[in-house]
Backbone bond lengths (Angstrom), bond angles and torsions (degrees), N, CA, C in turn:
res aa  C-N    CA-C-N  psi(-1)  N-CA   C-N-CA  omega(-1)  CA-C   N-CA-C  phi
1 M - - - 1.462 - - 1.525 109.69 -
2 R 1.334 115.22 134.67 1.453 119.18 177.87 1.524 110.53 -70.94
3 R 1.320 115.34 152.05 1.459 120.80 -178.98 1.525 111.04 -56.66
4 R 1.338 116.66 -40.80 1.461 120.62 -179.03 1.526 111.09 -62.01
5 D 1.346 115.84 -42.73 1.460 119.67 179.84 1.523 111.29 -65.51
6 L 1.342 115.92 -38.49 1.459 120.11 179.55 1.528 110.85 -63.49
7 L 1.336 115.83 -44.33 1.467 119.20 179.85 1.520 110.73 -64.66
8 Y 1.318 117.20 -40.11 1.458 120.47 179.79 1.524 111.08 -63.39
9 T 1.351 116.37 -39.37 1.456 120.44 -179.32 1.520 111.56 -58.41
10 F 1.316 116.78 -40.29 1.463 120.18 -179.21 1.533 111.81 -83.76
11 A 1.324 117.50 -31.89 1.469 120.11 -172.98 1.519 112.59 -79.86
12 A 1.325 117.69 -37.37 1.460 120.27 -173.10 1.524 113.45 -59.44
13 P 1.346 120.08 -50.23 1.470 119.21 178.99 1.521 112.37 -60.08
14 A 1.320 117.54 -36.19 1.466 120.71 179.08 1.515 110.27 -64.01
15 F 1.341 116.68 -38.14 1.460 120.67 179.54 1.520 110.18 -65.50
16 V 1.333 116.82 -42.36 1.460 120.79 179.22 1.511 110.80 -61.42
17 R 1.321 117.06 -43.32 1.473 120.00 179.40 1.518 110.52 -63.61
18 A 1.340 116.60 -39.42 1.456 119.70 -179.46 1.526 110.56 -64.30
19 Q 1.325 116.37 -41.84 1.452 119.81 179.37 1.524 111.11 -62.14
20 S 1.327 117.84 -43.92 1.459 121.35 -177.07 1.518 111.97 -70.55
21 S 1.325 117.21 -20.14 1.459 120.14 -179.21 1.522 112.71 -88.19
22 R 1.328 116.81 -5.46 1.461 120.11 -179.29 1.517 110.76 -80.14
23 P 1.323 118.13 139.00 1.475 119.74 174.09 1.523 110.50 -60.29
24 Q 1.324 115.47 158.80 1.451 122.01 177.43 1.530 108.64 -123.71
25 A 1.330 116.18 146.33 1.467 121.45 177.61 1.517 109.06 -123.43
26 A 1.325 115.25 63.86 1.458 121.72 -171.77 1.523 113.19 -67.36
27 Q 1.343 118.01 -23.46 1.467 120.35 -178.71 1.525 112.69 -84.68
28 G 1.318 117.48 -0.48 1.449 120.37 175.79 1.518 113.38 77.92
29 I 1.311 115.47 -148.21 1.459 122.68 -174.11 1.523 107.99 -137.75
30 A 1.323 116.46 145.23 1.458 120.98 178.91 1.519 109.73 -133.10
31 I 1.338 115.38 148.94 1.455 122.51 178.19 1.522 108.41 -117.83
32 G 1.328 116.92 132.30 1.453 119.84 179.58 1.507 112.61 -146.04
33 D 1.342 115.40 170.39 1.469 122.54 175.45 1.518 111.96 51.03
34 V 1.332 116.51 48.28 1.454 120.51 178.38 1.527 109.09 -78.52
35 V 1.306 116.61 118.67 1.465 123.99 177.37 1.529 106.96 -130.39
36 P 1.329 118.46 169.33 1.469 118.47 -179.44 1.525 112.81 -50.81
37 G 1.327 115.36 118.68 1.449 121.41 175.80 1.509 116.42 83.40
38 R 1.351 117.95 -3.77 1.465 118.25 -173.32 1.524 111.46 -143.41
39 A 1.324 115.40 159.40 1.462 122.38 174.88 1.522 108.95 -163.58
40 I 1.314 115.48 151.21 1.464 122.01 176.50 1.530 108.92 -99.25
41 V 1.322 116.07 131.13 1.466 122.10 174.59 1.514 107.84 -109.65
42 W 1.319 116.84 127.02 1.468 123.00 -176.49 1.516 110.25 -122.79
43 S 1.327 116.69 144.58 1.461 121.15 171.13 1.524 108.64 -159.05
44 R 1.323 115.17 175.85 1.469 120.29 -177.10 1.517 109.75 -140.24
45 S 1.306 115.64 132.18 1.453 122.37 173.60 1.528 108.88 -95.35
46 D 1.318 115.73 176.71 1.460 119.32 177.64 1.525 111.96 -107.84
47 R 1.356 116.50 8.62 1.466 120.58 -176.40 1.526 108.66 -164.92
48 P 1.326 118.43 170.34 1.465 119.85 175.35 1.523 110.52 -59.10
49 S 1.323 116.72 127.35 1.459 121.58 -176.70 1.517 108.97 -164.69
50 R 1.320 115.74 175.65 1.463 120.88 176.67 1.520 109.42 -110.01
51 M 1.313 115.99 135.27 1.456 121.66 178.67 1.529 109.64 -79.74
52 L 1.328 116.53 129.36 1.459 122.98 177.51 1.528 108.21 -117.49
53 V 1.326 116.73 126.87 1.463 121.20 -175.85 1.519 110.09 -123.76
54 E 1.324 115.58 133.42 1.455 122.20 171.71 1.525 108.19 -123.94
55 Y 1.337 116.66 141.33 1.462 118.93 176.69 1.522 109.93 -148.46
56 A 1.341 113.86 150.28 1.459 120.39 -176.03 1.516 109.19 -157.11
57 T 1.319 116.65 170.84 1.463 121.51 177.03 1.522 111.92 -96.78
58 T 1.329 116.63 5.15 1.462 121.71 177.18 1.518 109.57 -127.02
59 E 1.337 115.74 145.39 1.455 120.33 -178.88 1.518 111.83 -66.22
60 S 1.328 117.34 -23.14 1.460 121.76 177.86 1.529 112.20 -78.91
61 F 1.327 116.16 -4.97 1.469 123.20 -178.89 1.526 112.08 59.82
62 T 1.328 114.94 33.05 1.454 119.43 173.11 1.528 109.79 -65.27
63 N 1.327 116.20 133.11 1.472 121.91 -178.62 1.530 112.28 55.75
64 A 1.315 115.67 38.27 1.468 119.67 -179.73 1.528 111.37 -67.68
65 K 1.317 114.70 147.21 1.454 120.56 173.25 1.523 108.35 -93.81
66 R 1.322 116.36 142.40 1.463 121.18 -175.47 1.524 110.18 -122.15
67 I 1.324 114.51 137.95 1.463 120.96 179.78 1.521 108.74 -127.97
68 R 1.323 116.08 125.95 1.464 120.26 170.26 1.519 106.52 -86.96
69 G 1.296 114.85 103.77 1.447 120.73 -171.97 1.519 113.72 -83.16
70 P 1.323 116.57 -163.31 1.462 121.42 -175.72 1.520 112.63 -76.72
71 H 1.334 114.70 165.76 1.460 121.23 172.37 1.524 109.23 -78.75
72 T 1.310 115.10 150.98 1.463 120.31 170.63 1.526 108.50 -100.19
73 S 1.316 114.85 154.57 1.461 119.54 178.83 1.522 108.89 -154.23
74 D 1.304 115.68 170.19 1.460 121.20 178.77 1.527 111.02 -61.34
75 A 1.331 117.00 -28.86 1.468 120.54 -178.59 1.519 112.00 -59.78
76 S 1.338 117.11 -31.35 1.463 121.58 179.49 1.525 111.46 -110.82
77 D 1.328 116.60 19.87 1.466 121.84 -177.25 1.518 111.33 57.03
78 F 1.339 115.90 32.36 1.461 123.99 177.37 1.531 112.53 63.71
79 T 1.331 117.28 21.55 1.455 120.99 174.90 1.522 109.68 -90.87
80 A 1.313 115.56 157.41 1.468 120.67 177.86 1.513 108.60 -153.67
81 R 1.317 115.97 159.24 1.461 120.20 178.21 1.518 109.61 -149.75
82 V 1.318 113.78 154.03 1.459 121.63 178.57 1.524 108.32 -129.80
83 D 1.307 115.80 136.36 1.460 122.26 178.57 1.528 107.95 -94.33
84 L 1.327 116.49 104.85 1.458 120.70 177.28 1.524 108.95 -76.97
85 S 1.317 117.06 140.70 1.460 120.75 179.66 1.526 109.50 -136.67
86 G 1.324 115.68 166.61 1.455 120.47 -179.54 1.511 113.98 69.85
87 L 1.330 117.72 25.94 1.462 120.83 -178.87 1.527 110.27 -78.27
88 P 1.322 118.27 141.67 1.469 120.98 179.31 1.529 110.49 -71.62
89 P 1.347 117.80 150.60 1.467 120.34 -178.43 1.522 112.69 -74.31
90 D 1.333 114.56 149.68 1.469 122.75 173.63 1.524 111.94 48.78
91 Q 1.322 114.34 46.74 1.468 120.58 -174.81 1.522 109.95 -128.44
92 Q 1.321 116.38 140.49 1.459 120.69 173.38 1.526 108.45 -73.48
93 I 1.331 115.69 126.74 1.459 121.77 179.26 1.534 108.46 -112.97
94 F 1.317 115.40 129.96 1.463 121.13 176.50 1.520 107.85 -106.05
95 C 1.318 115.30 136.17 1.463 120.32 -172.25 1.522 109.40 -139.13
96 R 1.336 116.46 144.89 1.462 120.05 172.39 1.519 109.34 -142.53
97 V 1.320 113.48 146.10 1.465 121.58 -175.63 1.524 109.51 -125.79
98 S 1.313 115.86 135.78 1.467 122.66 171.54 1.525 107.83 -129.50
99 F 1.328 115.29 164.33 1.460 120.70 176.58 1.525 109.25 -123.65
100 E 1.315 114.47 131.37 1.457 122.37 -178.57 1.522 109.10 -102.48
101 S 1.321 116.61 124.50 1.458 120.84 -179.58 1.523 110.94 -58.79
102 L 1.312 116.68 139.20 1.462 120.20 176.60 1.526 111.51 -77.63
103 E 1.315 117.24 -16.22 1.458 121.45 179.45 1.522 112.06 -90.63
104 D 1.338 116.57 -27.51 1.461 121.07 -177.99 1.520 108.11 -147.69
105 T 1.315 117.98 106.04 1.464 121.35 -175.40 1.524 112.71 -65.84
106 K 1.330 117.30 -12.62 1.465 120.10 177.06 1.528 111.59 -86.98
107 A 1.312 116.65 -10.04 1.464 120.91 178.77 1.523 108.51 -92.94
108 I 1.316 116.29 102.19 1.460 122.84 -175.62 1.523 109.30 -123.92
109 S 1.303 116.03 138.86 1.462 120.75 -177.94 1.521 111.80 -69.02
110 E 1.316 115.15 161.73 1.462 119.68 169.26 1.527 107.38 -64.32
111 P 1.338 118.16 139.55 1.462 119.33 -177.92 1.529 112.36 -72.16
112 V 1.318 115.32 148.43 1.460 121.94 169.42 1.524 106.64 -111.02
113 T 1.321 117.20 143.10 1.456 120.72 -170.38 1.519 112.16 -120.01
114 A 1.325 114.80 157.37 1.458 122.16 177.91 1.514 109.05 -148.59
115 R 1.319 115.54 163.15 1.454 121.33 170.90 1.529 108.04 -148.53
116 F 1.318 115.21 147.59 1.459 120.06 -179.90 1.516 108.85 -158.68
117 R 1.329 116.37 164.47 1.468 120.92 178.74 1.517 109.12 -110.26
118 T 1.317 115.58 136.49 1.460 120.79 179.01 1.532 110.12 -80.27
119 P 1.329 117.53 158.39 1.466 120.37 179.36 1.524 111.44 -63.11
120 P 1.342 117.21 151.10 1.457 120.55 -179.12 1.528 111.89 -76.06
121 A 1.324 115.72 156.41 1.463 120.77 175.55 1.522 110.69 -84.93
122 T 1.332 116.92 -24.11 1.453 121.85 177.77 1.524 108.73 -120.30
123 R 1.326 115.00 171.95 1.458 118.59 -176.01 1.526 111.39 -71.38
124 R 1.317 114.96 138.03 1.463 121.76 170.66 1.513 107.42 -156.95
125 N 1.294 116.59 164.63 1.455 120.00 175.79 1.520 109.92 -67.70
126 V 1.316 116.14 141.75 1.456 120.68 174.70 1.525 108.32 -123.51
127 K 1.299 114.76 159.52 1.461 121.49 -179.41 1.516 108.25 -130.69
128 F 1.331 116.29 129.96 1.457 118.46 177.98 1.522 109.80 -137.59
129 V 1.303 115.00 160.75 1.460 122.13 177.08 1.521 108.19 -123.47
130 W 1.316 116.04 157.26 1.466 119.28 177.81 1.519 109.62 -147.44
131 S 1.306 114.45 154.91 1.458 120.90 177.86 1.524 107.42 -165.12
132 G 1.302 115.67 -167.82 1.457 121.39 177.53 1.517 109.32 -170.61
133 D 1.331 115.83 -174.87 1.474 120.95 171.59 1.525 112.78 60.67
134 T 1.311 117.48 62.06 1.457 120.61 178.30 1.527 110.45 -87.69
135 V 1.330 115.82 126.63 1.477 123.20 -179.53 1.528 109.77 55.59
136 G 1.318 115.96 62.41 1.460 120.59 179.85 1.508 112.41 -115.07
137 Q 1.323 114.76 159.88 1.465 122.75 174.18 1.523 112.88 57.24
138 G 1.346 116.22 29.56 1.457 119.93 176.44 1.512 115.02 87.96
139 W 1.340 117.19 -1.20 1.461 120.10 179.77 1.515 108.91 -92.00
140 G 1.313 115.65 110.17 1.454 121.04 -177.23 1.514 111.94 -107.91
141 I 1.312 115.88 -146.43 1.461 122.46 -177.63 1.526 109.05 -93.44
142 N 1.301 116.04 113.40 1.460 122.25 177.17 1.524 107.94 -107.25
143 T 1.312 116.48 98.60 1.470 120.28 -176.51 1.528 112.00 -67.15
144 E 1.340 117.30 -26.17 1.458 119.63 178.93 1.526 111.14 -65.18
145 W 1.329 116.67 -26.14 1.465 121.23 179.28 1.526 111.76 -103.66
146 G 1.325 115.96 11.59 1.459 119.25 174.91 1.510 115.09 93.60
147 G 1.335 117.81 10.40 1.458 119.92 178.09 1.519 112.43 72.91
148 M 1.321 116.41 -155.32 1.471 121.85 -176.93 1.529 110.02 -83.64
149 K 1.320 115.00 79.08 1.461 121.64 -172.30 1.524 112.93 -70.28
150 G 1.322 117.71 -15.92 1.456 119.75 176.46 1.515 112.15 -59.71
151 Y 1.334 116.24 -35.40 1.465 119.78 178.24 1.522 111.45 -67.69
152 E 1.315 116.59 -35.68 1.459 119.49 177.41 1.526 110.37 -68.75
153 A 1.345 117.25 -39.08 1.465 120.57 178.23 1.529 110.64 -61.91
154 M 1.336 117.33 -39.75 1.462 120.39 177.93 1.527 111.27 -68.34
155 R 1.324 116.86 -40.27 1.471 120.28 -179.60 1.516 110.79 -59.34
156 R 1.332 116.34 -40.19 1.455 120.53 -177.66 1.526 112.83 -66.97
157 R 1.313 117.47 -15.98 1.464 120.73 174.70 1.524 111.75 -75.03
158 N 1.330 115.80 -10.69 1.471 121.70 179.04 1.531 111.51 54.11
159 P 1.332 117.78 55.18 1.463 119.77 -177.47 1.528 112.12 -77.89
160 D 1.337 115.10 160.68 1.462 120.14 175.31 1.524 111.10 -72.93
161 F 1.339 116.42 -33.10 1.463 120.10 177.80 1.519 109.68 -162.01
162 F 1.311 115.16 171.46 1.467 123.65 -178.13 1.519 109.28 -129.43
163 V 1.322 116.38 133.79 1.460 121.76 174.05 1.527 107.93 -106.50
164 H 1.323 116.26 116.51 1.465 120.41 175.09 1.522 106.67 -91.60
165 S 1.326 114.84 107.75 1.453 120.11 -170.26 1.526 112.34 -88.15
166 G 1.311 115.21 52.94 1.462 120.26 171.30 1.515 115.25 91.34
167 D 1.335 114.09 168.55 1.461 122.52 -174.06 1.521 110.41 51.58
168 T 1.337 115.34 51.97 1.463 119.95 176.74 1.520 110.64 -64.71
169 I 1.325 116.80 -25.67 1.465 122.75 169.14 1.522 107.53 -138.83
170 Y 1.309 117.25 158.76 1.454 122.62 169.55 1.522 106.95 -109.12
171 A 1.323 115.44 87.89 1.460 119.87 -174.86 1.517 112.37 -64.17
172 D 1.342 116.82 -28.74 1.467 119.32 -177.82 1.526 112.02 -98.79
173 G 1.324 117.08 8.36 1.462 120.03 -177.10 1.513 112.58 -114.86
174 P 1.326 118.10 98.30 1.470 120.10 178.67 1.526 112.11 -63.01
175 V 1.312 115.65 155.66 1.462 122.02 176.92 1.522 108.16 -107.93
176 P 1.331 118.47 113.25 1.465 120.62 177.96 1.516 110.85 -76.41
177 S 1.310 116.22 165.00 1.462 119.51 179.98 1.521 111.85 -69.75
178 E 1.341 117.05 -29.49 1.459 121.09 -178.84 1.528 110.68 -143.87
179 V 1.327 115.28 148.08 1.464 122.52 172.11 1.525 106.78 -128.13
180 K 1.333 116.07 125.24 1.464 119.82 -179.12 1.520 109.61 -86.46
181 L 1.323 116.54 122.93 1.453 122.29 179.99 1.525 110.10 -84.10
182 P 1.345 118.32 160.94 1.470 121.22 -177.27 1.526 114.49 -55.14
183 D 1.332 116.96 -30.47 1.470 119.08 -179.49 1.522 112.71 -86.97
184 G 1.330 116.49 6.68 1.453 120.76 179.18 1.510 114.81 92.01
185 T 1.337 117.27 -8.82 1.453 121.43 177.66 1.528 110.38 -67.60
186 L 1.315 116.70 144.69 1.456 120.88 178.70 1.520 110.19 -100.94
187 W 1.324 115.65 126.11 1.461 122.19 170.33 1.520 106.42 -89.50
188 K 1.329 116.99 119.28 1.463 121.68 -174.31 1.526 110.35 -107.11
189 N 1.321 115.35 117.73 1.457 121.75 -178.29 1.519 112.76 -94.02
190 I 1.331 116.65 146.70 1.464 120.19 159.29 1.517 106.82 -67.05
191 V 1.310 117.36 134.63 1.466 121.41 -178.64 1.519 109.22 -123.03
192 T 1.327 115.86 133.67 1.456 121.58 174.56 1.526 108.61 -121.59
193 E 1.311 115.79 164.68 1.467 119.23 -179.72 1.523 111.41 -59.92
194 A 1.340 116.89 -41.28 1.461 120.21 -177.46 1.525 112.03 -65.26
195 K 1.339 117.34 -32.58 1.463 120.48 -177.88 1.521 112.92 -96.12
196 S 1.307 117.42 7.80 1.463 120.27 -179.71 1.527 112.11 -88.17
197 K 1.340 116.64 -2.86 1.466 121.62 -176.93 1.521 108.29 -155.83
198 P 1.327 118.10 164.66 1.468 119.24 174.45 1.527 110.73 -61.47
199 A 1.310 116.08 141.26 1.467 120.61 -179.28 1.523 110.20 -69.94
200 V 1.318 115.32 132.01 1.459 121.69 179.19 1.527 110.58 -125.24
201 T 1.313 115.74 -46.27 1.461 120.98 -176.93 1.525 110.43 -93.62
202 L 1.327 115.46 167.51 1.467 120.49 175.65 1.523 110.35 -59.84
203 A 1.321 116.38 -40.07 1.467 120.03 178.90 1.531 110.94 -62.19
204 D 1.337 116.97 -36.15 1.469 120.30 177.80 1.524 110.94 -63.24
205 F 1.328 116.02 -46.27 1.461 119.75 -179.43 1.523 110.71 -62.82
206 R 1.318 115.71 -43.81 1.460 118.77 177.41 1.520 110.91 -61.39
207 G 1.323 115.86 -38.09 1.462 120.40 178.99 1.514 112.82 -63.49
208 C 1.342 117.14 -30.29 1.467 120.23 177.33 1.525 110.48 -65.38
209 Y 1.328 116.61 -42.47 1.462 119.75 177.59 1.527 110.98 -68.13
210 Q 1.318 116.36 -38.76 1.462 119.48 179.32 1.522 110.96 -65.22
211 Y 1.329 116.25 -33.07 1.466 119.76 179.51 1.526 110.45 -59.01
212 N 1.336 116.76 -48.06 1.466 119.67 -178.83 1.520 111.61 -56.75
213 L 1.337 116.27 -34.73 1.463 120.77 -175.88 1.525 112.70 -81.39
214 L 1.329 117.65 1.33 1.458 120.33 169.97 1.523 110.78 -71.76
215 D 1.330 116.58 -19.31 1.456 121.21 -175.27 1.532 110.89 -85.82
216 E 1.320 116.88 125.59 1.455 120.85 -176.74 1.521 111.90 -67.17
217 N 1.336 117.91 -28.76 1.463 120.34 176.66 1.521 111.18 -64.37
218 V 1.329 116.12 -42.40 1.462 121.30 179.36 1.518 110.26 -65.59
219 R 1.337 117.02 -45.28 1.464 120.03 -179.08 1.530 111.43 -62.91
220 R 1.323 116.90 -42.14 1.463 120.25 179.52 1.531 110.17 -65.61
221 F 1.320 116.53 -41.27 1.465 121.42 180.00 1.520 111.52 -62.25
222 Q 1.337 116.41 -48.12 1.459 119.22 -175.34 1.527 112.20 -69.82
223 S 1.324 117.33 -16.95 1.463 120.11 178.26 1.520 112.66 -86.03
224 E 1.342 117.35 -6.48 1.458 120.21 -177.51 1.527 114.01 -125.72
225 V 1.328 117.11 -18.32 1.459 120.40 -175.42 1.529 109.85 -122.18
226 P 1.335 118.55 115.15 1.467 120.23 175.93 1.524 110.54 -59.64
227 Q 1.326 115.94 145.06 1.454 119.52 -172.44 1.525 112.63 -123.62
228 I 1.323 114.12 149.64 1.461 123.40 172.09 1.527 105.92 -126.40
229 W 1.329 116.20 123.76 1.463 119.96 -176.68 1.527 110.57 -109.27
230 Q 1.323 116.16 131.16 1.458 121.04 174.45 1.521 109.60 -90.31
231 W 1.301 115.30 142.00 1.456 120.34 175.18 1.525 109.90 -78.57
232 D 1.337 115.61 176.22 1.458 124.06 178.96 1.522 109.33 64.02
233 D 1.311 116.87 -149.86 1.456 118.12 -173.17 1.526 112.04 -130.04
234 H 1.307 115.78 55.88 1.468 125.53 166.10 1.521 115.04 59.55
235 E 1.303 118.97 23.08 1.453 119.41 -171.54 1.518 112.86 -119.09
236 V 1.347 115.78 153.04 1.464 119.56 175.80 1.523 110.60 -74.97
237 F 1.318 116.39 -32.26 1.459 123.17 170.69 1.518 107.37 -131.77
238 N 1.321 117.07 155.30 1.448 119.28 -175.93 1.529 111.17 -60.04
239 N 1.330 115.21 130.62 1.455 123.02 178.15 1.523 112.74 58.39
240 W 1.321 115.92 32.60 1.470 118.88 174.58 1.510 110.06 -65.08
241 A 1.321 115.69 140.33 1.465 121.33 174.83 1.523 107.38 -162.10
242 P 1.315 118.19 155.80 1.464 119.52 176.62 1.529 111.69 -54.33
243 G 1.299 116.37 132.88 1.465 119.61 -179.48 1.498 114.34 92.97
244 K 1.359 117.41 -9.16 1.465 120.16 179.74 1.520 109.54 -106.86
């Protein structure tokens, strides 16, 4: 056996184990509560780990500032956030997040990245988008039709921020595997256990939020557009609707 083959025989399994032991950040990164000089950075790991945040005013991350953030745990569904402060006004901020395993500090996830613009110090025109009702009335993520393309359409407008006007999830609205349209076409949803029934447990509610983040349009949008979320369900009075 050649020396190279011998080394590969021993090294390859070790590499596979190292890869599987690294945290994952499959839900991406989100930016919220952007106010003068500050912003919240959010992400989620798949296991107990430490959130690591880097941010800079250049895409190359030259002179980036680094923050060793909080630990994630099952109590918070392995989510974590860092409050960035001292940000310059009306500036593009580039940010990336990794998660460091609590069992092995050398096991670090692949970074997820974001960018956003901070509020201006002086008056200027701003542009924002708003919507609501994500994954409602049985309409889920149909990858055959490109997923939740409305989020991609909003992202392309390059807004300063996004207002989610309620019903960020439909906790009481299950997502079926298929919905038959009037013309006979089938709308085919991604289905998860949490979205297969009305949410009852804490895990169910968390699963509803995780479902939305399965969509690549949503993940891309939240990594570029700061968000403001309204509580309740977007109404002036509870369950307001025409005719009521």
